[in-house]
Every structure is written in C-alpha cells, then in structure tokens.
N, C-alpha and C positions, 0 to 999 in steps of 0.2 A: 558519417563514415563510424563504424560501432567496432567494439572488438568484443570478442565474443569469447566465453569460456565452458568450462565445464568440471565438475569435481565428481569426485574420487566412487563415490559408492553408487550415485544415481545420478541421470543427465538434469541438469538444472542450468539454462542458459541464463544468460546476464549478460547487459550493454551497456556502457557509458562512450557516450557521446563524445567525440573528440571534435568537431566541427558540426555546425550545427548547418541546414538545408539552407545551399544558396542560391541555387536556382529559383527564378522568379516567375510565379503563372498569373500572378493578376498585378495588374497596376493601374490607380486612380490617382489624380491631384483635386486637391477644393482647399478650402479654407478651414479645416477640419477645430484649428486651437481657439477659432474666435477670434485672432488679434487680426485688427483691421488692416488688412491690404497686404493679410499673408497670404503664403500657400504651403500647401505641405503636398508629399506623396504617401502613400499607402500602399505595400506591396502586400502580396499574398505566397509566404516561402511553406507552402504543403501545409505543414496544421500550424503555422503560426503567420503573424501579422504584425510589421514592420512600422512604424511612420518617423521616415523620413524629413529632415528638412536640409536646405539650401544655406550655404553660409555663401552670401552675393561677394564679399568682401573676396574671402580665400579662393572661392571657388568649389568647395567642399563638402559632399555628400556626409550627413550625421543622420548617425541613429538614433532618435531623441525614444525613441519606445519600441520595446518588444514585447510580443503578448501571447502566449500560448493559448490556442482556445480549443483545444484538445480532439478534435476533428481537422477533417478535409476542407480547407478553402477551397472551396466550385467556384462561388460567384464575387464579384466587390461591384460595387456599386455605390456613387455618390451624388448628393438627393440633401436638393433644399427646398425646406418650406417655405410657402411662399410668404413675402417678406421679413424671412429670418437673415440673421446673419453670421452664419455658418453653414458648414456642410454636416451631414450625417453619412455614416457609412453602413450601407444594406450589407450583408456576410450573408452567404449560402454557406451553411457548413454542410458534409457528413459524417458521420461517426458510426463507427463499426464498433460494437460492443464485443467483449469476447463469449466462445461457447452460446449458452440458449438464449443469452439476453440480448432483447432486441434492438435495431439501430436506428437511429433517429437521425432525419435531417430538420436543421432550425434553421429558419431566418431573422438576425438580429440586427439591431440598429443602436451607434454608439458614435459618441463623438471622441470618445479619450480612449478610447479603446480598452477600456476595464469598464464601466458597467455597462450592461446588456439588457436588452425587450426578447426574448428567443421565443419564437413562436413557431409550432411542430407542425410540419407539414406530410409526415412520412417515415415510418417506421420499417421501412426494408434494406435500408442501405441507402450507398450510391449506386440505382439500378435505372435503368432507360426510360419507364418509365413513372418513376420516382422525378418530380419534380426539383429542380436544383442545378439542372447543367448550364440554364441561360438566366438572365436574368436584365431586368428592363425597368425603365422609369419613368413617368410623364417630366419632361422638362420644366414645370411648372409645381413639380412634388406632392404633387394630390393622390398619387397611387405607383404602385409596383406591380410588376407581372412578373413571373416567375415561369418557369417551362421546364416542362423534361425533351428529351427526345425522342421520344414516344408521345403522342396522345394527351396528356394532361399538362392543363394550364394552369395558375390560380392567378389573380388578384385582388393586391391589400388594399386597401383605402386609406391613406396617410392624414390623420389629422392633430390635433391638439386639446389638449381635455386644459379643465380649470384655471391650473398650474401653471399650463404653457409646457406642459412637457406634448412630446412624441407620443402619439400611440398608434395603435395598428388593428384596423377590423379584422372580422373573420374575412376568412377566403371566399371569395366571389369565384365558382368554376366555367373555366374556357373549354371545356373539353371537346375532342373532335377523336372519335375510332378510327386505326387505318391509316394515322397520317405522320409523317419526320417531323419533326423540327431542324433546320439548318440553320438560321439565326432567328436574333428577334431584336428591338428596339424603341424604342418609344416616341412618337412622332409628334413638333413641337406644332401644335395647333392652336397655342394662347392660351384663352381663358373656356373653351370650348369642351365640350366633353372630351379627358383624356383616350386618347386613340394611339394603340400599338400597330406594329406592322410585324408580320413573322412571312422566314421562308419556307415554304411547306410544301410536301412531295406524300401525295393521295397514293399509298402501294393497295388498294386494296382489290384493283383489278389486277396488279400482278400477283398478288396471294393464288391467287386462283386462276394462273395462266404458266401452264407449267413450262413452255415454249422458250417464258423472255419476251417473248415480242409487245407486250403490253408494256410490261416496264421500258421500253424503249420510246413507246408511242408516250408516253404520261408525260407530261410537263411539269417543270414546278411552278408552282406557285407563288403570288405576292399576296399575303391575306391581309386587312385592314380590320383588327378586334376596336369595338369601341364599347369604355365604361360609360352606362348613362348615370349621374349622380341621383338624377331623380329619383329614377325608378330601381337603383341602387342592382343591377345586373350587368352583365356584360353580353355584346351582342357581334356575332361575326358578319361587319359591315359592308364589306368587299373584297372582291377576291378574281385577282387576273393571271394566267399562263404567262409565262417568260421562256421567251424563243431561247433563250442561254442559262444554262444553270449557272445559281449563283453560290455562293456561298459567306459574305458580309453583306449588311445592311449597315450605310453611313444617314442618321438624323438629320435633319437640313436645319436651320435655327427657324422658327417662324413668326409668329404675330407679327410686333411690328418689327423685329431684327431681321424677318429675313420670308423669303414663298412658302418656308413648308417643304412635304413631300419627305423622300429617300432618296439618298447614292444604294443602286445595288450593284455589287462589287459582283461580276460574272466572269467566266471565263474568256480572256482578252479584253472583255469589256467595262466599260463603267456604262451604266444606264440611269439616269435622273428620272423620277416615273412619283405621281402626284395625284390624288384624288380630283376630280373636276376634267375642264376644258384642258389641262394641262398635257401635252404631246409627250412623247417618250423623247429625253435627250439623251442621245449614245455620240462614245466615243472611243475609241482602241487605248488601250493601255501600251504607250510605245515600248519598243524592244529595240535593244541594241545594233549599233550596225556594225555590219560584218564580224559579228559574232557567232563563235562555235556551236555555241547548242545546237540540239537535233530541233532542227525543222518542223515536227509535229508536239513537240511538247507546246500546251499552252500554260498563259501566263494568267496567276492567280494573286489578290490583295491578298495581305496576313497580318495588316495593323493599320490601324487609322488612327487618326488624333485629330481632333477638331478646336481651331482657336478661333473666340467671337470678342468683339469690343463693340460697344457703342455704334462704331461706323462701318464700320466691315467683318467677313467672316469669310474662312478659308478652311480648308480642308488638307490633310497631308496623309497619303496614302501610301504604303511600300509594298513593292512587289516580294514576290519569292527571293528571288534573288538579291535583295535589300537597297534596289534603286527605290529612293523615294520620290514621289511626283507630288507638285501645287497644284489642288484642284480648287478653279473658282467657279464661281454661275454668273453669267449675265442674264439680269432682269429688265420685265418691263409690266411694269407697276406689279403684277400679281403672280405672273409666268414668266419661267424660266425660258429662256431664247436661244441660249447660250452655254455648252461647260468647256472650261479650258484648261488642259493639261500643261505644265513644265516641270521638266526636270529639275529636282531642286539638290539633292547629294545622295554621295552613298553609303549606308551605314553598316551593322552586321544585322542581319533577319534578326526580327523583334515579336515577342510575346504581345509589347503593350509599347504606347507609346503618348507619351505626356507632355505637353506642350506648358510650359508654366507663364506666367505673365510678366515677371522678371526677364523674358527673354531667353528663357533653356529648355531644350527637348531633352528630356529623358528616353534612356531606350534598354528595356528590360528584354534583353537582348535572349534569343531561342538556344542557343548554344555560345558558351562563352561568355566572357566578363562583359558585365552591362556597363554601361555608357550614358556619361555624361555631356552633353557638349552645349556650348552657347551660339544663339540662331545672330549670325551678324548679319543677317539679309537675307529677304523673302522671296530670294530666286529672282530679283530685276535685272539681272546679267543678261548677256546673249544670247541663252539657248534660246534651242528653238522650243516654239509654243504649239500646241495641236490643238484645233478646236473643232468639236459637231461639226460647224459652218463650215467647214475641210470638203465635204460631200467624201467622206470613205465608204467606199462599197462593203460589202457584206465582209470579204476576204480581207479587205487592205489593211494593213499592218502601216503605223507612223515608227521612225527611227531614228533613233538619237546620240550622240556620242557622249561617254560618260566621263567626268572629270575628275581632278583630285577636289578635296571639299572648298568650296569655297563658301558657303552659306553657312554651315556651320564649324564650330573651332574645338576642339575636344576639352575639354577641362579636367571631368575625374573619371577614376574609371573605379568601379565595383568586383572584388573578384568570384567567380563561380566557377566550379568546378561540376559543371554539369554541359554535358553528360559524361562521369565518369565510366568508359570503357573497361579499363584493368586499371590496376595496382600492386605494387611490390612493397614490401615495407623491410627495412635492413640496414646494418651499417656500411650501406657500399663503396658509399663515398669517402671510408673512413676517416672519419670525424668523431669517433666517441660518443656518439648519438647517432640513433636509428633515424632514418628519413623517408619518408613515403613520397615514392615516385609513382606518379598517377598519369594515366591519358585520358585528353579533356579534349571537347569538342567532334567537332565535324569536317569533313574537307577538309579547306585552301585555309581553316583558321584554324584549325588542329592545332595542340602544345601536349610537350609531355612537362607536366608542373612537378615542382620537388617543392616537398613541404616540409619544412623543417618548426619542432616545435618553440617557437618563441614571437614575441612581438615584432612587429617590423618598424624599421627607424629609418628616418631621414635625415641623412646627413649635410648640415648646414655648411659647414665651415671646418678647414681642420690645419691648425697652425703650431710649428715648432715654435718652443719654449727654450732659453738659453740654461739648459741644466733641467734636473728631475724633481719638479713640482710637486707637494706634497699635500695641498689645501686649495679651494678654490672657494670663492663663493661671490654673487652679485650683489649691489647695493643701490638706493637711491638717495637722491641729494635730498629732495621736498617729497611731502608725504603724496601731497597732489601730483608727482609725475605719474606719468600712465608708465613708461619705462622704464628700465633698470639706465641706473649713469655709469657705475664703474664694473669691472673686474676684477677683482682682488684676488693673484696669482698668490702662493705662501711656496718658498724653497727653503732649504736648511738654513742658510743664512743671510736671506735680502725678503724682501717683500716687494712684489709687483704689481702696481694699477694701471689697468687701462680704460682707456674714455671708449663708449660707445656710442656711434652715429652709425652714419653709409660706412665706414670702417673702424676699424679697432686700432688702437693707435695707444702708446705709453701716453698718461699723464703725469704732468709734473707739477701739478698744484693741488696735487688731493688731498692732501694734509698728513697721511698715513708714514710711518715711519719707515722709510724702506731698507734699512741696515739691519733689519732683524726679521726672524719669520712671525708669523700671526698664527695665532690660536685661535683668532673669531676677529668676526666684526661686521657690523648693523648699521642700518638709520637707527636714529634714535630720538625720540621727541618728534617736531615737527620738522625739521632741516637739521639736523645735526646729525654726524655719524664717531662711528665708536670703535677702535682697535684695540685689541687686547692681545697682549703680548705677554711673555715667559717673566717681565720685568714689570710689567703693571700693567695700567689702563690709561688708552689716551683717548680723551674727548674734547674732539674738532669742529668746532663750534660754524655755524654760517657763515661769519664774517672774519674767518680763519684762525679767529681765537680757540688756544690750546690748551685743556687743562688736563694733568696729568694726577693720578693714583698710581707711587708705587708700593711694591709690595715690601713687609722686613724684611729684616736682614738675612739672609741664608737662607732666603724661601723664596719659590717661586710658583707662580701659576702654572697647571699644567690639565685644567680643564674647566672651560666654560660653559657658560647659558646666556644670551642677550636674545632681547625685543624689544619694543619701541619703548617699553617705559622702565623694563627691570635688568638688570646684570647681575648674574651670580658668578663669581670664580670658583677653582677647588686649589687651594694652595698644597704643597706638597707636603705629605705627614698628617691627610685627611680633614683638612682644615677648610670652613668653607664659610665665602666672605657674598653679603647679599647687600646690593644696591637700589636705591630709587631716584627717578626723577622727579624732582620737584615743578613744582608749578613756575619756578624761575627759568627752568632748563639746565639745572645742575645736577652731578648723581650725589647722592647724599647716600654714604654707609650706614645700615643697620648699626645700631649699637652695641649688637648682642654677634659673636660669632658660634657658627657651630663644630664642633669636634667630635669625627666619629673615627672608631676603632682601627681602618682602614683607610686604605688609598681610595681617593675618588676619581673610577675611570671611565665615568661620562656620564653628564648629564641634560636635562632640558625644560624648560617651561612648557605646560598648559598653553593653548590658544587664547587669548582673551576674548571673553566670550561678549556677546553685543550688549549694550549698554552698561559695561564694566569698564575701568580705567586698565587694571593690573591682570597678571595670571592670578588660577586660584591656587594651583598646584606646583610642587617644581620636585620632576621624580630625578634621582642621582642613583646609578649605579656604583657599588664599592667590588674591591678586589675578592671579597670574601665570601661572595658568589650571593649578593646580594643585590635588591632594588626595594629602592625605598620610599613612596612618596609624602615630600616635606608640605605642609602648609604655609602658605602666604598669606593668611589671614590676618590682619592687624594683630584681632585678638587673641589669638595662638602663633604667631610668626617661627617660622622654622622647626614649629613640632611636628613629629611624626606623627603619620596618620594609619599606615601599611606598611607590610612589607611581604616581599616575594621571593622565596628562596630558589636560586639559580642550580643547575650541575655542574657548570662552570663560568670563570668571573668573566662579565658583560663588556662587550667592546663598543656598542653604542646606546643609545635608549632615545626615543623619541614619542611625542604625545600626540594624538591628531583627532580632531573634532572631526563628526561625521553627521550632520543634518540630515533632517527626519526628509520623506522622499516630496512633501508635503510642502514642508518649509516651516511647520510649527513645532510647537515643544522645542523642547529643550536637547542640543545634540549631544551622539552618546561620544562618551572621550574613549579611545584606545591607546592602550600602553604597546610598545614595541618593541622589541627589545631584542639586538643581533649581539649574539653569543660568541667566546670566541672558538667554539669548535664547530661551528657553519651553518646554527638551528637559527631560525627565525620562533623568538615568541609572541603573543599577539595576545593580550589583556582587555579589559575592558573593565573602565575603572567608573564608581560612582560618583558622580558629578557632585554633592553632597560631603560625603564623608572619606572620600577621597580610597575605601574598599578596593581592591585588586582579585578579580572572577574573573571566570570562562578563558581559562590558558587553553590558544592552542598554538601548535608546534608544525613548524615545517622544517626540512634539514637544506638548503642552501648552496651548499657547498665546501670545499675541504678549507677553504682561509677563514679566518674572521667577517662578520657579516657586520658591514657600518652601515648606518640608514642615513638618508638623508630626503629633506621634505621638496616637493616638485609642486607645478600645479596643472592638471590635466582636465581639460572642460571647465573651467571653472571653482572644481572642488580641491583639495591636498590633497597629495598622494605623496608615495615612498618609495627611492628609489635606492632598491638595497645594491651591494656591492658585495662580491665573496670571489671564489674561482668562476663564476659566472654572475653577470648582473641581470638582475630581477625590478620587477615594476609592479608594486602592490595600489591598486587602484579601485577606486567603486564607480560602477558601471553595471546599467541598466539594474536597479535596485539589488548586488551583490555585488561581494567582493572580487577580485581577479588578482592574482598575484601570477605573470607569466613572466617568463625567461627573455633577456632580449637577445635578438640574432644578430648581435652586434660585437664591436670589439670589447675587452674586457676591460670596466672602468673602476678607478683608485679611489676618486671623489667627484663629487659632484654638487649641483645648486641649481637654484630657478632661474629661468631666463627669458627677458621679457623685452622684445623691441620690435621696430616698426616693422620690421620684414617676420619676425620670428614670436607672436602672439603668448606659443606655451612653450620654450621650447626649453634644454636642460644644457648647460655650458658643463666640461667635466675636462677629467684630465686621465690620459690613459698613455702610460709611460712619459715619455718626455715631449706629447703633444699636448693643446687646450683643444676639444670639441666642443663645437656646440652642434646637439642632434636635438630630434621632433619625434614624440610617438602622437603617428596624429591618426593609427589606424586600431581605436581601441574595441577592445573587446574579440577581436580576434585570435584565435590560440597556433595559427601556424604563419609562421612565412612563406612566401612563395617566390620561386623562381620560374621560370618560364622558359621552354627550348619549341621553337617554331616547327612544325610538321607541313608539308603539303596537301596530302592524304592523310584517313581517318586514322588513328593509332588503334590499332584492336586488342593484340597482345602485347607484352612485353616478358621478356627472359633474361637473368641476371647471369653474368659468366661466372664459375666456380670460384675462382682465382684473381680476378681482378676485378678497378673500381669501373665495368663498363655495363650493356645491356643492349640486347637485341632487341627490337622493335618491329613489326610487320603493322605494314598501313595496308587498309585496303577503304575500295570505293565503288560504289553501285552508281551507275549513270555516271561513269566516268572515266577520262580520257587518258593515256601514258603519255608520255612527256613526247613521246617518237612516232605515238598517233596526232597530237597535237601541230607537230610542224607538221606531217603528211596533208593534214586537212588544209592549214594555212597555204603550203601549197599550192594545190589544187587551187584554193581559190582565187589565189594570185594568178595562176595561168585560166583558169578559167576567164579571168575579168584578162588578160593578153587577148586571149582568143578572140572575144566579141569584138577588138577594136575593127576599126573599117580601113581607116585611111593614118598619115602618119601624125595628124595632131591628133588623132583618138589615139594610136599607139604610145605618143610621148604620154600623156595622162594615162591612160591606163601602165604602163610600166613603172611611174609614180603612183600610182595604188596598189599597186601587185608590190613593188618594195616595200610600201605603207605596213602591209596585210603582214610580209614575214617579216619585217625588223619590229613595228611597233605592237609590244605583249602589255596589258593590262597585266598590273600588281595583284596575283591573285587572293593572296593576303587581305586586301581592302576588299576588291569587288568578287570575288571569290570564283570560283572555277567553271569553267564552261559544263554545263549539263548535257549529258549523251543521251542517249535512249537506252529504255529499257535492255536490259539484259547486258549492259557494258560494264565493263570490269576495269580496273585501273589498281594496281597491287605492287608496293615493292619493299624493302625489309634494308633493315638499317642497322649499323654498329654504334652506340652511341657513347661521346663519354659521361659518367654520374656527376660530372663534377664541372665542367664546360660547358655537358652538353652539341659540342664537337662531334659531326658524323664523320666517324671515321673513313666506314665505308658507305656505301648506299647500293643497291642493285636493282633495277627495275625488273620488273615482271614483263611478260608481252601480256599484250593485249586483251582480255576478256580472261583473265585468271585471278577468283578469288584465294584469297591465302590465310591459313592458323599458323601457327609454330609450337615446336618443341625442341629440348636442350635433350641430347643424348649421350651417352656413353657406351659406343659397340665394346662387347669383351674381347673382341679381336684387335683391339687398338686402343686398350684403357688408360693411356696417357691423354689421347685425343677428344677434343669434343667436337662433336658434330650436332649442327643447326638442320635441321632438318624441318622443309616448309611445305605444308599439305595444300594443295589447291582443287581450284573445282573451276575446270573449265566450258565455259559457255552456258553456264550454270543459270537459271531463271530463278525467281521468286515464284512466281506465279503459274506454276507446271497446268493450271486446270486449263489457261487458253494457249498453249502448246500445241501448233499443227503441223505433226510427222513430214503432212505432203508441200507446206510454203517452202517455197523455194530460198528460203533466207535462212532455214531454220538452221540449226549447226547443232549437232551431235552429243550431247553434256557427255563429260569424261571426268578423268581426274589425274591429276601427277603429283610427283611429291618432289623438290630440289633437298640436295645434299650440299651443305656447303663444312668446310672446316673452318674452327674455330682457330686461330692462334693462340699460343698460353699466354704472349703478351696483350691479347687484346688489342691488339691495333689493328686489327683485318680480320679477316673470312674470307675464303676462297671458293669460288663454284668445283664442285666433284663431278656431277652427274644430275640427267634428270630421271627419275623413275614413273610409266603409267600406269594410272589401274584407271579399271570399268566404271568407277564412278565417283563424281567429287567426294575427297576429305574432310570426314568430318572433325575427326578427332585423331592426335600422337601422342603417342605417351613413351617413358623411357620403361621399361620392364627388363627385367634381369638379363640385363647384356643389349637387348636388342630394341627391334623398335615395335610397339603395337600398335595400326592404323585402323582406324575404322573407318569405312566408307555405307553406305548404303544400312545393309545389315548385314554386312559383313565384317567379322575383325582377324584383323591377318597378322601376322610375326615375320618383319623383314630383319635381315644383316646385311650389314657392309658388303658392298663387293667394289668393282673396280671400273664397271663401268654403270653398274645400277643397284639397286638393293635387291637384296637374294630373296625371294619368298619363301618362309621357314616351314608356315601352318598355317592353317586358316578354321574359323568357327563361325558357320550360316546361322 
C-alpha cells in the first residue's frame, strides 16, 4: 500500500510504504538456524523474505527476520547437503533495473537470510525463456535444476570447498527447443545419479498447424533428466506421454525410505509413475457428494505437502475448492501396488502448505488470511477411503461427505490484504482519525477490512477498582521467581497490593503500607521489597522485618527512582538523596546530598550492564526545562556529566539499553524524555562520558507524555501515554513507534504470569487492565466484516457513516438459483423411487438436500459453469459492518457502481449499478448458432439512497445494448460507458433518459 504525491512545479512521484506485502507466494520449511531438532518456515513476499518460527507453548507464529532482496522472489527451495545438519535456501530472484540498465536473474543460497552467493543466469528480466520460474533439487542435496516456462533448463552441482562452505558449479544446459514446462521436481533415487522429472509439452507441430488440430492431438509428456556426475553433463533419459494433462508433480521418497518415482497430479486423477517395470497406479480425486458444482468442471490439485519419518511417509494434497486429502502408497518390495486417498479436512485454498515435525500445518493462503493448524490426528477416522484397487473406470468418480475440522485445530492466523480489489480512505466512522476501508478476498471467504493506524492489543482481563487509581507497579518476591508476585495500585490516600496467581486477589501480608499513596515500589536485593511514599522509604525484608527511613521535617518525597541495588529520591526544594544496598542487604544513604536550583520533576536509573552491580548513570529532569545526566561512579558520585535543554518542563524520563543485533559489543543507551507539551525526545547517551547527542522528536498528543518500561519479545520497550497511548519498541533491526488501538491508558507497568509471559498491567479511568501486544511490526489494526461474494467496488455516503459495496463473482450462483438447483436435485431423487420403501428413503434424501447446506465461509461456494455470474449490492455501516440493505441481482448479471447526484434532484443521492448481462470472459469461443447461446447486453439499476444512510430503495432498470463498463457523475447527470459508446443519462420516472451519445 502506497501514498503518492506530486510537487507543484513538476511532477515527481514519491511513495511511503504504510503496509508491506501481506501475500505469500512461496513457503518452505526446514532447519535453517542450525538449532538441533528445530524447524522454521521461510516465506517469500514479493520482494522480501521472512523467517517464521513457531512458539509451541503459545501456538503463535513469530517473525524472526525480515530481509528485502530488492528483486522478485520467483521460487524457493530448501535443501541440505549430504551429512549436513542444517538446511540451505535456494532463491530464484528476478531483478528489473530502471531505464536502459539490464535486468538480471540470480540464484542465491543462504542459511541466515543475510549472507548470499549470487549466480547470474539471465540478463533480460522475468521472461518465459529465462530460467527461474521452476526450481527443483536433488533430495540428497547434490544438484539443483532451474527451468523457464519455455525451452531453457540449467543444472547446478552443489559441493563444498576446503573450509566446508557451500559452492555452486557452473551451469550445465538441458535445453530443448519448442518445449513448454508445466512442473519440475527432483526424483529421489538414493545416491545414484541425480534425476529430475518435468511435465513438458512439445508445440513444434502445433506451431506449424494453423487449424489447431495438432495442438489437440499432442499429448503432455513426463520427461526424466539425469545428471551424470562422472561425465558432468545432463541427458534426457526418458519421456512418456500422458493420457490426462497434469499440472503438478510430487516426488516420492526413494532409496531406503520408499519406492521412489513421482505422483502426477492430472485433471480429476492422481497417477503414480516410475521408471522400470512399475505399472501406472491411478486413482480419481474424490468430489463432494450432492454438490451444486457444474458437472463439466474438472478437479485440479493446487498445493501439496510431504511428511516423511523413519518409518512412514504420506502426502497431503489440496484440491482447488480447499479439500485436503491424505495420500498413501502401498508397496510390495520396490513396486507400488496401491494408492489410497482419504478426505482429511477443508481449509482455504493455498499457494503452499508446510507440515512441521512438531505437528503443525501452515497454510499460505491464496486469498485471505494465512492459517496455522495443529494436526490432531492423521485422518484415521471413519471417513471413506478411496483406493486405486477399487476398479474405477475411465469416467467414474469417487464421492465423499465433507465435515467440520476433525484432524486440524486452528491455532493462529496471519492477516493478509490479498487480493485488494478496492479501497477508500477517510474519517468515515467519525473517529477524528482516518480509516482505510479495503475490499479483500475472493468468493464466500471475502471481507471488507477496516484498517486503523495502531497496534492490535489483546485484552486479557479488566477489573473495576474501588476509586480512581493514579499509579500501578508489579513486583517479584525473589530474584529467582519467573513470574510477578504482586500488583501494587496506588490511590490518592491508599495503597492496594494484589497477589498474582490463578486469580488476582487482595494481599494481606505483603508488608506495604496501605494507608498512604505510593510513589514507587520494587524488589530490591535478592528477596526484599521497597516502598517509597511521601514520608519516607519502607524496606520490607523477606522475613517481614521492616526498616524505615523518614524524610526531614517539613520535607516530602516528590519523585523517586529504584532498581535492584539503588534508590534515589527527590525531596521538595530540589534536593537529591541517594541510597545503595550493601552486602548485608541494608540500604545506606550516601553521605552527601545534591541540591539543585529547581525542583526535580522526574528521574530514572540507567540499566545495570552485564558484569556490574550498579547503574552508572542517574538521569533527572527539572522544572527549569533541563535534563541532567548524573554520575554514580564512586570516584565522582553525583557529579553532573551533561545537560540537555528542553523547550518545556519534562514530565517523565527513562533510560533504555538497546543491545546489538549480534549480541556483541556494548549496548547503546537511549535517553527518552516525555514533555508536558505532548512531545517525546529521544537521545543517545555515551556509555563512558554520559554525553547527550542525536536528539529526535515526535509529537504524541495534547497531554503530557508519561513513559513506562515494559517487555516485548525479550527486549525492553517503552509504553508512552498522552492523549493516545503509544508503544516504542525495537523489532527486526529498527525502532517502531506505533499508537495502540485501545482505550487511553494513564499508567502502566510490565506484567508476567503463567498465562501471559509479556503483558502490560495498566490503569484506564477506574479500571485495572491486563493487556498484551502480540502482533509487533504491524502498522494497522484490522477489523473484518464478511461478504458472501467478492466485493469489487465501494462508494461512501456523502453525509453519513456508511458505504455502498458491490459484489460480483464469475462462475457463481445467486441464492435464488442455488435454492432452485437444490429443489430440482431433490425432485429428481424422489422421481427415481420405484416402491414405497425407496420413496421413504428418497424423501429423507430430498429433505436433506433441501435443508442441509454447507457453510460457504468454510467450504467455499459452489462453482457454476463459465458465463454464470452472481452479483449483489449492499449498504454497510462503517462502524459495525452491519448490512442495512442487501439487494441481489438476477443470475448472470455482473456489476459496477457509482454514486450520482442528478441536477433535477440536488438533495437526493442515487446509486447507479451498471451491469453486463450474459457476459462471457472469452468471446473468441462464442458460437451464436449454439442453442445455449444467450444475447450479451447490459443494463443500469437505479437506487435512491436515503439521507439517513439506513437503506436504499430500488427505482427502475434501464436496458443498454452492450455491457456497461463504467459510470461516473458528470455535471448533474450520469456518464455511462459501454463498448465504444459514451452516453449521457438523466433521471426519469420509469428509466434513465438518454440525452446525448459519443461513438
């Protein structure tokens, strides 16, 4: 998603990426990190790679690494060298250079997404004769084959150098003229010469035959290529014609793991083939029983996944309607005797599927969100199993009954905005901030997604408090505790301590003073607590002994800072008192106090570096618009090191360490200052001298900015509160400052329990909330509203918070047509009954056909024949997604949309829907003499949109000679385009009135 702009003097386009690519084109799994028994997923998103890992405890997918490759990810492959312990990634990239500079294609191999070894194999971009569309690897990691759509194939030999680093040989050619390639895979032949299988089509005869008869006669071939490692060349070993055209190849494990060979995914069939004496094993792809799909439509496999262990292997194949089947092979020694297919489950259609050894299935969806499932069983239930040994004939089909998820359990989901068909931006919901209304998806799995700038927050718990709290902290009892023990809430005149367990309850023996408000509290030492209040410091020992330090007469503590071994308090009048914990666990006051010329407004310690006992710096802000770095070194204790002047008094201050990406070297120290004017200052502090430099400013809101330290993915982060809450965190090698899509917070602290490892406990008004930010790196919070058909266009009501959405699908039925077809199928079943017993059974089947309907959001909509259209228009609330009015157009009408204000009715808004009736996508195959041929024409529907935005009313329908392609409001009339005609219409009582026309 991009924002474009134009300068005033000359046109200069620029863009700002608000949301990166969310579609996943490629996905592979493997052990890329080298960690024993671990598995990661690498996905290709257009021009970027991402390394995903799975938290098996929470079941959440985490993005561990994002790497832009400045090219197009065309293919991905995971391979492992012989006797290797980690997998490499082979990446086929296409580069498009600007202007006259050449384009180049590269093959890269990498294990950490950073180091790479590019090999150039093309210089003319992503073209059909440039290799890169197909990528296959020898299962033993000895060679790679890359192929183009047409003619060219190259083979690379993988090897190691003297330092055990991966090397790539020069390419070996395996070209064949006049050949199209449909699929490519590496065949598992053990440690024999590497062999690759390709689906090819020889079009030489077809090119020379203008009648097209040769193309109909020519069969697709399954071709095997062998790399002779001794002679260092590639030979075309064997080619076999196929009776049914195929689109995918699946490699079957070989060597000691299986029978080797390939499974060819053909139209309506799966066929196992292998070299030698192996006969073909053929099994039909099952179809749904009693489905409304067009009977002439073929069934294709679109995605596959292979799971192999030491004792067994199986395949998961997905049909284009989303049904997954488990495929197993029965063998007799080295020969396959039987192929079995069993219905597994139904998930969204995928571009790629990955089975993880931990028992999870990742679906990189073709349209809509990407899903992660846990495999609960391997499909050993009572579903029908189909076998090649059942004796299916040439045109016989197998049928099954789909069911709800049994073998898979949904675990996590990754948002996707693909495909994005239309979008509008504006404050349509009247929230004082712009929203993006996007139309996403295809068919019954479509959505209208509302994108709001902000980080999505998961709410764990909300509790009302007895009064209005002003601060909250979390503390542990012991340094060895994994989770927090207390939530401490401060009120105007009291302090409440709550214990953290399975439930949160009031603590009776915490040792905190309950009759006074708390300024700060923390664990100190190994097992002690400290409470700081206006009259003094309360040191609570593990054995409940209490030591107190009282402030001097007529003085009060106004601010404090505390860590595990140090306490600093600011007294009224600008006096600073510093304490340190000795080896006996006693807090000792430093002999000298520091007096400043202005009152202290905020203060914080720097984080304790590794190998040290105490913080090196104390940062404090004063009301004279300054921030000072104070040394805590014993040689120059409490001496000022540097000063930062500010435009207004500071409200809060925080020092945060940012470790290096590789974990080496000294962490960078960042000084974060929240100002009373709503700005956030972020500076870098020198680790040695304490000098303040590199100031950066960001405006956060109209209220003073308060800063609170929290945890995000094991790193320190900052929650900033103003008129809106923000989260400043480090993610994927850069800092992110993102607003929260949540209620405004007033005070916060980090929270850790067995239910929420990295949470936030916060105060909002009179409630205590426990929340968590899980989807880091995402700029938008997404709210989804479902649609039954693919939404194509959206228009905004000019005065009310609602939208008009047009939905259109090709090869689809309307709801009315679906009901008619179900009723006709039921009547046909009843008519087939010949006696009373059959009639009773037929009535039960007919009733089931009429009443039982699959959830189309899960199983997809029935697929009609080509030339069938379903369309609808909806009036949708911009805030709740509720459909106020829904109008379904007749069967075989596709539509587009425009809002028009006619000059005759200046106060009324009309919705004009232009349609194509009986429109076909491929007009070259139309035969007007066909008895099923229907005249192609068009029409325009006119609706009146109510001023309150709660409904629209149908007025009339206007016929046009051709399908309507575009409608636009123009000078108080409607400008309609159809074919090569442009016609102006005005509003009429019974139809639109044509005023003028341009041919």
